[in-house]
C-alpha positions as CSV (number, residue, x, y, z in Angstrom):
1,X,-1.5,-8.4,-22.1
2,X,-2.5,-5.1,-20.5
3,X,-6.0,-5.6,-21.6
4,X,-6.3,-8.9,-19.6
5,X,-4.7,-7.2,-16.6
6,X,-7.3,-4.4,-16.6
7,X,-10.1,-7.0,-17.0
8,X,-8.9,-8.7,-13.8
9,X,-8.6,-5.4,-11.9
10,X,-12.1,-4.4,-13.0
11,X,-13.5,-7.5,-11.5
12,X,-11.5,-7.2,-8.3
13,X,-12.1,-3.5,-7.8
14,X,-15.6,-3.3,-9.1
15,X,-17.3,-6.5,-7.8
16,X,-15.2,-8.3,-5.2
17,X,-13.8,-5.5,-3.0
18,X,-16.6,-3.0,-3.4
19,X,-19.8,-4.9,-2.9
20,X,-22.6,-3.5,-0.7
21,X,-21.0,-5.2,2.3
22,X,-18.0,-2.8,2.0
23,X,-20.1,0.3,2.2
24,X,-22.2,-0.9,5.1
25,X,-19.2,-2.2,6.9
26,X,-17.5,1.2,6.6
27,X,-20.5,3.1,7.8
28,X,-21.0,0.7,10.7
29,X,-17.4,1.1,11.9
30,X,-17.7,4.9,11.7
31,X,-21.0,5.0,13.5
32,X,-19.7,2.5,16.1
33,X,-16.7,4.7,17.0
34,X,-18.7,7.9,16.9
35,X,-20.9,6.6,19.7
36,X,-18.1,4.7,21.5
37,X,-15.9,7.8,21.7
38,X,-18.9,9.9,22.7
39,X,-18.7,12.0,19.6
40,X,-15.0,12.4,19.5
41,X,-15.4,14.7,16.5
42,X,-16.1,17.5,19.0
43,X,-12.9,17.0,20.8
44,X,-11.0,17.0,17.6
45,X,-12.4,20.4,16.5
46,X,-11.7,22.0,20.0
47,X,-8.8,20.6,21.9
48,X,-7.2,19.4,18.6
49,X,-6.8,22.9,17.3
50,X,-4.8,23.9,20.4
51,X,-2.5,20.9,20.0
52,X,-1.9,21.7,16.3
53,X,-1.0,25.3,17.3
54,X,2.0,23.9,19.2
55,X,0.7,24.5,22.8
56,X,1.5,20.9,23.8
57,X,4.7,20.3,21.7
58,X,7.7,19.0,23.6
59,X,11.2,18.6,22.1
60,X,12.0,15.8,24.5
61,X,9.1,13.6,23.4
62,X,9.9,10.7,21.1
63,X,9.3,11.3,17.4
64,X,10.7,13.1,14.3
65,X,8.2,15.9,13.5
66,X,5.7,18.1,15.4
67,X,2.0,17.7,15.5
68,X,1.4,20.3,12.8
69,X,3.8,18.6,10.4
70,X,2.4,15.2,11.1
71,X,-1.1,16.4,10.2
72,X,0.3,18.2,7.2
73,X,2.0,15.0,6.0
74,X,-1.2,13.0,6.4
75,X,-3.3,15.7,4.7
76,X,-0.8,16.0,1.9
77,X,-1.6,12.3,1.1
78,X,-5.4,12.9,1.3
79,X,-5.8,16.4,-0.1
80,X,-4.9,15.6,-3.7
81,X,-6.5,14.6,-7.0
82,X,-9.3,12.9,-5.0
83,X,-10.6,16.3,-4.0
84,X,-10.5,17.6,-7.5
85,X,-10.9,14.5,-9.7
86,X,-12.5,12.1,-7.3
87,X,-15.4,14.4,-6.5
88,X,-15.9,15.2,-10.2
89,X,-16.1,11.4,-11.0
90,X,-18.6,10.9,-8.1
91,X,-21.0,13.7,-9.2
92,X,-20.6,13.0,-13.0
93,X,-21.6,9.3,-12.4
94,X,-23.8,9.4,-9.3
95,X,-25.3,12.8,-9.5
96,X,-25.7,15.5,-6.7
97,X,-26.8,12.9,-4.1
98,X,-23.3,11.5,-4.0
99,X,-22.3,14.6,-1.9
100,X,-24.5,13.5,1.1
101,X,-22.7,10.2,1.3
102,X,-19.3,12.0,1.0
103,X,-20.3,14.2,3.9
104,X,-21.5,11.2,6.0
105,X,-18.3,9.4,5.3
106,X,-16.3,12.5,6.3
107,X,-18.1,12.9,9.7
108,X,-17.9,9.2,10.6
109,X,-14.3,9.2,9.2
110,X,-13.3,11.7,11.9
111,X,-14.1,9.2,14.6
112,X,-12.6,6.3,12.7
113,X,-9.4,8.1,12.1
114,X,-9.1,9.2,15.7
115,X,-9.3,5.6,16.9
116,X,-7.0,4.1,14.3
117,X,-4.3,6.8,14.8
118,X,-4.5,6.5,18.6
119,X,-4.2,2.7,18.3
120,X,-1.2,3.1,16.1
121,X,0.5,5.6,18.4
122,X,0.0,3.2,21.4
123,X,2.0,0.5,19.6
124,X,4.4,2.3,17.4
125,X,8.1,1.1,17.2
126,X,10.3,3.7,18.9
127,X,13.5,1.7,19.2
128,X,15.0,4.7,17.4
129,X,13.1,7.6,19.1
130,X,14.1,10.1,16.4
131,X,12.8,7.8,13.6
132,X,9.7,5.9,14.8
133,X,7.7,3.4,12.8
134,X,3.9,2.9,13.1
135,X,0.8,1.6,11.4
136,X,-1.6,-1.3,11.6
137,X,1.3,-3.8,11.0
138,X,3.0,-2.8,14.2
139,X,-0.3,-2.9,16.1
140,X,-0.8,-6.5,15.1
141,X,2.8,-7.3,15.8
142,X,2.8,-6.0,19.4
143,X,-0.8,-7.0,20.4
144,X,-1.3,-10.3,18.6
145,X,2.0,-11.7,17.4
146,X,3.6,-11.0,20.8
147,X,1.4,-13.7,22.4
148,X,3.6,-16.3,20.7
149,X,2.6,-19.7,19.4
150,X,-0.1,-19.8,16.7
151,X,-0.9,-16.2,17.5
152,X,2.6,-15.2,16.4
153,X,2.2,-17.0,13.0
154,X,-1.3,-15.5,12.5
155,X,-0.2,-12.0,13.6
156,X,2.8,-11.9,11.4
157,X,0.8,-13.2,8.4
158,X,-2.0,-10.7,8.8
159,X,0.5,-7.8,9.3
160,X,2.3,-8.9,6.1
161,X,-1.1,-9.0,4.3
162,X,-1.8,-5.4,5.5
163,X,1.7,-4.3,4.2
164,X,1.0,-5.9,0.8
165,X,-2.3,-4.0,0.5
166,X,-0.6,-0.9,1.6
167,X,1.9,-1.2,-1.2
168,X,-0.8,-1.9,-3.8
169,X,-2.7,1.3,-2.6
170,X,0.5,3.3,-2.5
171,X,1.5,2.5,-6.1
172,X,-2.0,2.8,-7.6
173,X,-4.3,5.3,-5.9
174,X,-1.5,7.2,-4.0
175,X,0.8,7.4,-7.0
176,X,-0.5,6.3,-10.5
177,X,-3.9,8.0,-10.2
178,X,-2.2,11.3,-9.3
179,X,0.3,11.0,-12.2
180,X,-2.4,10.0,-14.7
181,X,-4.6,13.0,-13.8
182,X,-1.8,15.5,-13.9
183,X,-0.6,14.2,-17.3
184,X,-4.1,14.5,-18.7
185,X,-4.6,18.0,-17.5
186,X,-1.1,19.1,-18.7
187,X,-1.8,17.7,-22.1
188,X,-5.2,19.3,-22.4
189,X,-4.3,22.7,-21.1
190,X,-0.6,23.2,-21.6
191,X,0.2,21.0,-24.7
192,X,2.6,18.9,-22.6
193,X,3.1,15.3,-23.7
194,X,1.9,13.0,-20.9
195,X,5.2,11.1,-20.9
196,X,7.1,14.4,-20.3
197,X,4.8,15.2,-17.3
198,X,5.4,11.7,-15.9
199,X,9.2,12.1,-16.1
200,X,9.1,15.6,-14.5
201,X,6.8,14.3,-11.7
202,X,9.1,11.4,-11.0
203,X,12.1,13.6,-10.8
204,X,10.4,16.1,-8.4
205,X,9.1,13.3,-6.2
206,X,12.4,11.6,-6.2
207,X,14.2,14.7,-5.0
208,X,11.9,14.9,-1.9
209,X,11.5,11.3,-0.9
210,X,15.3,10.7,-0.8
211,X,15.3,13.0,2.4
212,X,13.0,10.7,4.4
213,X,10.1,11.8,6.8
214,X,11.8,14.9,8.0
215,X,12.1,16.3,4.5
216,X,8.6,15.2,3.7
217,X,7.3,16.9,6.8
218,X,9.1,20.1,6.0
219,X,7.8,20.2,2.4
220,X,4.3,19.2,3.4
221,X,4.2,21.8,6.2
222,X,4.7,24.6,3.6
223,X,3.0,23.0,0.5
224,X,-0.3,21.9,2.1
225,X,-1.4,25.3,3.5
226,X,-0.4,27.1,0.3
227,X,-2.3,24.8,-2.0
228,X,-5.4,24.8,0.2
229,X,-5.6,28.6,0.3
230,X,-5.0,28.9,-3.4
231,X,-7.8,26.4,-4.2
232,X,-10.3,27.7,-1.6
233,X,-10.0,31.3,-2.9
234,X,-10.7,30.3,-6.5
235,X,-13.7,28.1,-5.4
236,X,-15.2,30.9,-3.3
237,X,-14.8,33.3,-6.3
238,X,-17.0,31.0,-8.4
239,X,-19.5,30.4,-5.6
240,X,-19.9,34.1,-4.9
241,X,-21.3,34.5,-8.4
242,X,-23.9,31.8,-7.6
243,X,-24.9,32.7,-4.1
244,X,-28.7,32.8,-4.9
245,X,-28.5,29.2,-6.3
246,X,-26.7,27.6,-3.4
247,X,-29.8,26.9,-1.2
248,X,-31.5,25.2,-4.1
249,X,-28.3,23.2,-4.8
250,X,-28.3,21.9,-1.2
251,X,-32.0,20.9,-1.6
252,X,-31.2,19.1,-4.8
253,X,-28.2,17.3,-3.1
254,X,-30.4,15.9,-0.3
255,X,-33.3,15.0,-2.6
256,X,-31.0,13.1,-5.0
257,X,-29.4,11.2,-2.1
258,X,-32.6,9.4,-1.3
259,X,-34.4,9.2,-4.6
260,X,-33.5,8.5,-8.2
261,X,-31.9,11.4,-10.2
262,X,-33.4,11.9,-13.7
263,X,-31.1,12.1,-16.7
264,X,-30.3,15.4,-18.2
265,X,-27.6,16.9,-20.4
266,X,-24.4,15.0,-19.8
267,X,-25.8,13.2,-16.8
268,X,-27.1,9.6,-17.5
269,X,-29.4,9.5,-14.5
270,X,-29.2,6.9,-11.7
271,X,-30.7,5.4,-8.5
272,X,-30.1,6.6,-5.0
273,X,-28.0,3.4,-4.6
274,X,-25.7,4.4,-7.4
275,X,-25.2,7.9,-5.8
276,X,-24.6,6.1,-2.5
277,X,-22.0,3.9,-4.1
278,X,-20.1,6.7,-5.9
279,X,-20.2,9.1,-2.9
280,X,-18.8,6.6,-0.4
281,X,-16.2,5.2,-2.8
282,X,-14.8,8.6,-3.8
283,X,-15.0,10.1,-0.3
284,X,-13.0,7.2,1.1
285,X,-10.4,7.6,-1.6
286,X,-10.2,11.3,-0.7
287,X,-10.0,11.1,3.1
288,X,-8.6,7.6,3.5
289,X,-10.6,7.0,6.7
290,X,-10.4,3.3,7.6
291,X,-7.6,2.5,5.2
292,X,-4.9,2.7,7.8
293,X,-2.6,5.0,5.9
294,X,-2.7,8.2,8.0
295,X,-1.6,6.4,11.2
296,X,1.8,5.8,9.5
297,X,2.4,9.5,9.0
298,X,1.1,10.5,12.5
299,X,3.4,7.8,14.0
300,X,6.3,10.1,13.3
301,X,4.9,12.9,15.6
302,X,6.7,14.0,18.7
303,X,4.4,13.0,21.6
304,X,4.2,10.7,24.6
305,X,0.4,10.8,24.6
306,X,-1.1,8.5,21.9
307,X,-4.6,9.9,22.3
308,X,-3.4,13.4,21.6
309,X,-2.2,12.5,18.2
310,X,-5.4,10.6,17.5
311,X,-7.5,13.6,18.3
312,X,-5.5,15.7,15.8
313,X,-5.9,13.0,13.2
314,X,-9.7,13.4,13.5
315,X,-9.4,16.9,12.0
316,X,-8.1,15.4,8.7
317,X,-11.5,14.2,7.2
318,X,-13.1,17.5,8.2
319,X,-10.6,19.6,6.2
320,X,-10.4,17.1,3.4
321,X,-14.0,16.0,2.8
322,X,-16.3,18.5,4.6
323,X,-14.3,21.5,3.4
324,X,-12.3,20.9,0.2
325,X,-14.5,18.2,-1.4
326,X,-17.7,20.3,-0.7
327,X,-16.2,23.3,-2.4
328,X,-15.3,21.2,-5.5
329,X,-18.8,19.7,-5.6
330,X,-20.6,23.0,-5.3
331,X,-18.5,24.5,-8.1
332,X,-19.4,21.6,-10.4
333,X,-23.1,21.8,-9.4
334,X,-23.7,25.6,-9.4
335,X,-22.0,26.1,-12.8
336,X,-24.2,23.3,-14.3
337,X,-21.1,21.3,-15.4
338,X,-22.5,18.0,-14.2
339,X,-25.6,18.1,-16.5
340,X,-24.2,20.5,-19.1
341,X,-25.5,20.6,-22.7
342,X,-23.5,19.3,-25.7
343,X,-20.6,21.2,-27.1
344,X,-21.9,20.5,-30.6
345,X,-25.6,19.8,-31.3
346,X,-26.2,17.4,-34.2
347,X,-28.2,19.2,-37.0
348,X,-28.0,15.9,-38.9
349,X,-27.9,13.0,-36.4
350,X,-25.2,10.3,-36.9
351,X,-26.5,7.0,-38.3
352,X,-26.5,4.0,-36.0
353,X,-24.9,1.0,-37.7
354,X,-23.8,-2.5,-36.8
355,X,-20.2,-2.9,-35.8
356,X,-18.0,-5.7,-37.3
357,X,-15.2,-7.4,-35.4
358,X,-12.1,-9.1,-36.8
359,X,-10.1,-12.1,-35.9
360,X,-6.6,-11.5,-34.6
361,X,-3.9,-11.5,-37.3
362,X,-0.4,-12.8,-37.0
363,X,2.2,-10.1,-37.8
364,X,4.6,-11.3,-40.6
365,X,8.0,-9.9,-41.5
366,X,8.1,-8.0,-38.2
367,X,11.1,-5.7,-37.8
368,X,12.9,-4.8,-34.6
369,X,10.7,-1.8,-34.1
370,X,7.6,-3.9,-33.7
371,X,6.7,-4.4,-30.0
372,X,3.8,-4.9,-27.6
373,X,1.4,-2.0,-27.4
374,X,2.1,-0.3,-30.7
375,X,-0.9,1.2,-32.4
376,X,-1.5,0.0,-36.0
377,X,-4.1,0.5,-38.6
378,X,-5.1,-1.1,-41.9
379,X,-6.3,1.0,-44.8
380,X,-9.4,-0.7,-46.1
381,X,-11.9,-0.1,-48.9
382,X,-15.0,1.2,-47.2
383,X,-18.3,-0.5,-48.2
384,X,-21.0,1.5,-49.9
385,X,-23.3,2.8,-47.1
386,X,-26.1,3.9,-49.5
387,X,-27.3,7.2,-50.9
388,X,-27.5,10.0,-48.3
389,X,-25.6,8.2,-45.6
390,X,-22.1,9.3,-44.4
391,X,-19.2,7.1,-45.6
392,X,-17.8,4.4,-43.4
393,X,-14.2,4.9,-42.2
394,X,-11.3,3.8,-44.4
395,X,-9.2,2.9,-41.4
396,X,-9.4,-0.2,-39.2
397,X,-7.5,0.4,-36.0
398,X,-5.6,-2.3,-34.0
399,X,-2.8,-2.8,-31.5
400,X,0.2,-5.2,-31.4
401,X,0.2,-7.9,-28.7
402,X,2.1,-11.1,-27.9
403,X,0.1,-14.3,-27.9
404,X,0.7,-17.4,-25.7
405,X,3.1,-18.8,-28.4
406,X,5.3,-15.7,-28.3
407,X,4.1,-14.4,-31.7
408,X,3.3,-10.8,-32.3
409,X,-0.3,-10.5,-33.4
410,X,-2.6,-7.6,-34.3
411,X,-5.7,-7.3,-32.1
412,X,-8.2,-5.5,-34.2
413,X,-10.8,-3.1,-33.0
414,X,-14.3,-2.9,-34.4
415,X,-15.5,-1.4,-37.6
416,X,-18.9,0.4,-37.9
417,X,-20.6,-0.1,-41.3
418,X,-23.6,-1.8,-42.9
419,X,-21.3,-4.5,-44.4
420,X,-17.8,-5.7,-43.8
421,X,-14.9,-3.8,-45.6
422,X,-12.6,-5.4,-48.1
423,X,-8.8,-5.6,-47.7
424,X,-6.8,-2.6,-48.9
425,X,-3.3,-1.4,-48.6
426,X,-1.4,-2.1,-45.4
427,X,0.0,0.7,-43.3
428,X,1.3,0.6,-39.7
429,X,1.4,3.5,-37.3
430,X,3.9,3.4,-34.5
431,X,2.5,5.6,-31.6
432,X,0.9,7.9,-34.1
433,X,4.1,9.1,-35.6
434,X,5.9,6.5,-37.9
435,X,4.3,4.8,-40.8
436,X,5.7,1.7,-42.4
437,X,4.7,-0.6,-45.2
438,X,7.0,-3.6,-44.8
439,X,4.9,-5.3,-42.1
440,X,2.3,-7.7,-43.5
441,X,-0.6,-9.8,-42.2
442,X,-2.8,-12.5,-43.6
443,X,-6.4,-12.0,-44.7
444,X,-8.6,-10.5,-42.0
445,X,-11.9,-12.2,-41.3
446,X,-14.9,-10.2,-40.3
447,X,-17.2,-11.5,-37.5
448,X,-20.8,-10.5,-38.3
449,X,-22.3,-8.3,-35.5
450,X,-25.0,-10.8,-34.6
451,X,-22.4,-13.5,-34.0
452,X,-20.1,-11.3,-32.0
453,X,-19.8,-12.4,-28.3
454,X,-18.9,-9.6,-26.0
455,X,-15.9,-10.5,-23.8
456,X,-17.4,-10.4,-20.3
457,X,-14.4,-11.6,-18.3
458,X,-15.3,-15.3,-18.3
459,X,-19.1,-15.1,-17.7
460,X,-20.8,-17.7,-19.8
461,X,-24.3,-16.1,-19.5
462,X,-25.7,-16.2,-23.0
463,X,-27.4,-12.8,-22.5
464,X,-23.9,-11.2,-22.7
465,X,-23.5,-12.3,-26.3
466,X,-24.8,-8.9,-27.6
467,X,-24.3,-7.4,-31.0
468,X,-22.0,-4.4,-31.3
469,X,-23.2,-1.0,-32.6
470,X,-21.4,2.1,-33.8
471,X,-22.2,5.5,-35.4
472,X,-21.5,6.8,-38.9
473,X,-21.0,10.5,-39.2
474,X,-19.5,12.7,-41.9
475,X,-17.0,15.6,-41.1
476,X,-19.0,18.6,-40.0
477,X,-18.3,22.3,-40.4
478,X,-18.6,24.2,-37.1
479,X,-18.8,27.8,-36.2
480,X,-16.8,28.5,-33.0
481,X,-17.3,31.9,-31.3
482,X,-14.0,33.6,-30.3
483,X,-14.8,33.4,-26.6
484,X,-15.5,29.6,-26.9
485,X,-12.4,28.5,-28.8
486,X,-10.6,27.4,-25.6
487,X,-13.3,24.7,-25.2
488,X,-12.5,23.2,-28.6
489,X,-8.7,23.2,-28.3
490,X,-7.3,19.7,-28.3
491,X,-10.7,18.2,-28.7
492,X,-9.7,14.6,-28.3
493,X,-12.1,12.2,-26.4
494,X,-15.8,13.0,-26.9
495,X,-19.1,11.1,-26.3
496,X,-22.7,11.2,-27.3
497,X,-25.6,9.7,-25.4
498,X,-27.8,6.9,-26.6
499,X,-30.6,4.8,-25.2
500,X,-30.0,1.0,-25.4
501,X,-30.1,-1.9,-22.9
502,X,-30.6,-1.3,-19.2
503,X,-27.5,0.3,-17.7
504,X,-26.5,-1.9,-14.7
505,X,-24.4,0.9,-13.1
506,X,-27.2,3.6,-13.2
507,X,-29.7,1.0,-11.8
508,X,-27.3,-0.1,-9.0
509,X,-29.1,-1.8,-6.0
510,X,-32.5,-1.6,-7.7
511,X,-34.4,-4.3,-9.5
512,X,-37.2,-2.0,-10.7
513,X,-35.4,1.1,-12.0
514,X,-34.9,1.3,-15.7
515,X,-32.3,3.8,-16.6
516,X,-31.1,2.9,-20.2
517,X,-28.7,5.7,-21.2
518,X,-25.1,5.1,-22.2
519,X,-22.2,7.1,-23.2
520,X,-20.9,6.2,-26.7
521,X,-17.3,7.3,-26.8
522,X,-15.4,8.7,-29.8
523,X,-12.4,10.6,-30.8
524,X,-12.7,14.0,-32.4
525,X,-10.2,16.0,-34.4
526,X,-10.7,19.7,-35.2
527,X,-9.1,21.1,-38.3
528,X,-9.0,24.5,-39.8
529,X,-8.3,28.1,-38.7
530,X,-10.0,31.5,-38.3
531,X,-13.7,31.0,-38.9
532,X,-13.4,27.9,-41.1
533,X,-13.4,24.8,-38.9
534,X,-14.3,21.1,-39.5
535,X,-14.7,18.4,-36.9
536,X,-14.3,14.7,-37.7
537,X,-15.4,12.1,-35.2
538,X,-14.3,8.5,-35.1
539,X,-16.9,6.8,-33.0
540,X,-16.3,3.7,-30.8
541,X,-18.9,0.9,-30.3
542,X,-21.4,-0.2,-27.7
543,X,-22.7,-3.7,-27.0
544,X,-26.5,-3.9,-26.8
545,X,-29.3,-6.2,-27.7
546,X,-31.5,-3.3,-28.4
547,X,-30.6,-1.1,-31.3
548,X,-29.2,2.2,-29.7
549,X,-31.2,5.4,-30.3
550,X,-29.7,8.9,-29.9
551,X,-31.4,10.8,-27.1
552,X,-33.4,13.9,-27.9
553,X,-31.2,17.0,-28.4
554,X,-28.2,14.7,-28.8
555,X,-24.9,16.1,-29.7
556,X,-21.2,15.8,-29.0
557,X,-19.8,16.3,-25.5
558,X,-16.2,16.6,-24.5
559,X,-15.3,13.6,-22.3
560,X,-13.6,15.3,-19.4
561,X,-11.7,12.9,-17.1
562,X,-11.8,13.6,-13.4
563,X,-9.9,16.7,-12.7
564,X,-10.5,18.0,-16.2
565,X,-14.2,18.2,-15.4
566,X,-13.5,20.4,-12.4
567,X,-11.2,22.6,-14.5
568,X,-14.1,22.9,-17.0
569,X,-16.4,24.0,-14.2
570,X,-14.0,26.9,-13.3
571,X,-13.7,27.8,-17.0
572,X,-17.5,27.9,-17.4
573,X,-17.6,30.7,-14.8
574,X,-14.3,32.5,-15.6
575,X,-13.0,31.5,-19.0
576,X,-9.3,30.5,-18.7
577,X,-9.3,30.2,-14.9
578,X,-9.5,26.4,-15.1
579,X,-6.6,26.4,-17.6
580,X,-4.4,28.3,-15.2
581,X,-5.6,27.2,-11.7
582,X,-6.4,23.5,-12.1
583,X,-3.2,22.3,-13.7
584,X,-1.2,24.3,-11.1
585,X,-3.3,22.9,-8.2
586,X,-3.2,19.4,-9.7
587,X,0.6,19.5,-9.8
588,X,0.8,20.7,-6.2
589,X,-1.8,18.3,-4.9
590,X,-0.4,15.3,-6.8
591,X,3.2,16.0,-5.7
592,X,2.1,16.2,-2.0
593,X,0.1,13.0,-2.3
594,X,2.7,11.0,-4.1
595,X,5.4,12.2,-1.6
596,X,3.4,11.0,1.4
597,X,2.2,7.8,-0.1
598,X,5.8,6.9,-1.0
599,X,6.6,7.1,2.7
600,X,3.6,4.9,3.6
601,X,4.8,2.2,1.2
602,X,8.3,2.5,2.5
603,X,7.2,1.7,6.0
604,X,5.5,-1.4,4.7
605,X,8.7,-2.5,3.0
606,X,10.7,-1.8,6.2
607,X,8.4,-4.0,8.3
608,X,8.4,-6.9,5.8
609,X,12.0,-6.9,4.4
610,X,14.0,-4.3,6.2
611,X,15.6,-0.9,5.5
612,X,17.7,-2.2,2.6
613,X,14.7,-2.8,0.5
614,X,13.6,0.8,0.5
615,X,15.9,2.0,-2.3
616,X,14.5,-0.6,-4.7
617,X,10.9,0.2,-3.7
618,X,11.6,3.9,-4.4
619,X,12.8,3.1,-7.9
620,X,9.7,1.0,-8.7
621,X,7.5,3.8,-7.2
622,X,9.0,6.4,-9.5
623,X,8.8,4.1,-12.5
624,X,5.0,3.7,-11.8
625,X,4.6,7.4,-12.1
626,X,6.0,7.4,-15.6
627,X,4.0,4.4,-16.6
628,X,0.7,5.8,-15.5
629,X,1.3,9.1,-17.3
630,X,2.5,7.7,-20.5
631,X,0.7,4.4,-21.0
632,X,-2.7,4.4,-19.3
633,X,-5.3,6.2,-21.4
634,X,-8.7,4.7,-20.4
635,X,-10.6,6.4,-17.4
636,X,-12.2,3.1,-16.3
637,X,-8.9,1.3,-16.2
638,X,-7.5,4.0,-13.9
639,X,-10.6,4.0,-11.7
640,X,-10.4,0.2,-11.4
641,X,-6.8,0.3,-10.3
642,X,-7.6,3.0,-7.8
643,X,-10.5,1.0,-6.4
644,X,-8.3,-2.2,-6.0
645,X,-5.9,-0.2,-3.9
646,X,-8.3,1.4,-1.6
647,X,-10.6,-1.6,-1.3
648,X,-7.7,-4.0,-0.5
649,X,-6.5,-1.7,2.3
650,X,-10.0,-1.4,3.8
651,X,-10.4,-5.2,4.0
652,X,-7.1,-5.5,5.8
653,X,-7.3,-2.6,8.1
654,X,-11.0,-2.4,9.2
655,X,-10.9,-5.8,11.0
656,X,-7.8,-4.6,13.0
657,X,-9.5,-1.4,14.0
658,X,-12.8,-3.0,14.9
659,X,-11.4,-5.9,17.0
660,X,-8.6,-3.9,18.7
661,X,-10.3,-0.5,18.8
662,X,-11.4,-1.0,22.4
663,X,-7.8,-0.4,23.4
664,X,-7.8,3.0,21.7
665,X,-11.2,4.0,23.1
666,X,-9.9,3.2,26.6
667,X,-6.8,5.4,26.0
668,X,-9.0,8.2,24.7
669,X,-11.3,8.0,27.7
670,X,-8.4,8.2,30.1
671,X,-6.9,11.2,28.2
672,X,-10.3,13.0,28.4
673,X,-10.4,12.5,32.2
674,X,-6.9,13.8,32.6
675,X,-7.6,16.8,30.4
676,X,-10.8,17.7,32.3
677,X,-8.9,17.3,35.6
678,X,-6.3,19.9,34.4
679,X,-3.4,17.4,34.4
680,X,-2.1,18.7,31.0
681,X,-0.8,22.2,31.1
682,X,-0.4,23.9,27.8
683,X,2.4,26.4,27.3
684,X,2.3,29.5,25.2
685,X,1.8,29.1,21.5
686,X,5.2,29.3,19.7
687,X,5.5,31.6,16.6
688,X,3.5,30.2,13.7
689,X,6.6,30.1,11.4
690,X,8.3,27.9,14.0
691,X,5.4,25.5,14.1
692,X,5.3,25.3,10.3
693,X,9.0,24.7,10.0
694,X,9.2,22.4,13.0
695,X,11.7,24.6,14.8
696,X,9.5,24.6,17.9
697,X,10.5,21.0,18.7
698,X,14.1,21.1,17.7
699,X,16.4,20.1,20.6
700,X,19.1,22.6,21.7
């Protein structure tokens, strides 16, 4: 059931919402408003700083929090795991060139955010001046739906559509992606079970969001500056050690942005189009420009000048993308993490073998413990692989699922060998802990590799009926130096690199490029102590018409997921720093992001259903935190969920900003004229601690 769900999200997030039109549309909107606002980025970085400092704060203005807290609340949603994990995903997949497109998205995003926040401020709902509501849904409500007739029906429908996409993005990218990353890091570095991390995160987030936007603003005002300073200091410590290499890294970044990047080490190689795709996608997830989320936080600011808050909002992408994301990217590049060599080089290469598949089996004599999602395995008699070849595995893995008739079935994985295994004794593993022998199944039938059709989500193209391949490898003794043992701890997910069919991702937007490298995933277990260690690798499979070949100098790499790759980059420079810093930073970043996105989704619920729906929304939001931490294990599944959320919001918000943006541009131009004419008189800057706490705008 979950497998089918993730297949659907992969199609929606990967093909439908994130086609080339999405990237060019986003760049067009950013360029349009950059020119239309006469490079409003400059105004954000000059006048905007004075506004943040509290020189224009007025306790009598409508709103709930001051300008600094509004920006902090918006930044707490954007400065998160996207800055740590998203940048790592972009560079690991797209190469150094992805950084250029992240920067371009950040610069254009400053203008785009200025306009969308100004527009939202102009039409926010201030029926309750101390608890305003804002966002694209209220813009459509007051500008379009207020015309009456068919305009009212269309306006209400489109505003509701925006709220639905807002809820999807809040629950996926703003919530589940954060929880998933934190759970992975805490497991890898602190030995904390992912489910435990999820429960703790849910409790902490719940304690804050119960207090509403004022509590969120207070927490964000303290948390955001602290976590930014902590992360920046650590990043600069790494970069100081690589100062001579930084100019050459920038040269590599710009070169890779406009030409293909050759494969090397852990990097598969890719076209400039693939770098473009990855950079824009991850930068957008990080700074949220064009999504329409930040205007919801800024709508709570105390101000009677919409343009003023819009100018402040333009600072967000600068801090988020041009500062924090750049530091992360440079740490990954200068430490050689993106194209690192293998953790273990193969002295005797694994043997490439066909992979058999097996028909689903109906589970018989099922007890009450049997349920959807349970991991199971069958002990089989391995076939003879021949003299000098490593033995095939004695275990066929599977998972319980419910079919259309309501029966529990076993969905078997694949089995790498040169011939099909024979039935052996049955054993069932429940989440890796409990073994039982009173479940039974019928005879399993092997599907020969050549007859195996790869499930491609419904595409009937016969070229997708590719045979499956795997690797056979025997347990290997390894010698681990004392100072490298932290790299081997909790080995878990690993990969090797093979050459096979043309890789559609690496060759993105090019019909002539021929990148053919793939990651073949596996799971490794390290056993032993002292100086006597053995590593056993259970390899997965790869679909390919061409028989895969291990690349030269192949070996075993650890498969770092998102933020774990950034942690590894810090560890490569200062062993142990990543283990300490990144989990702490990830917890702080994730908490701040989940707290703010909870508020965003809450505002969508209020518009559609009313205040009474908020409590139920919060329960679902907190449950999603636990689900992502405890039950999502595949990186691609999590990426696809994240892309569905951000892509859906783009498609609902960008049309609103583009077609109604002229109203915000007009407001910004008027504000500029008044500012230059001296009509706005700043007062003395209040004490910094009052600005951070919000006491500067408290009424007597």
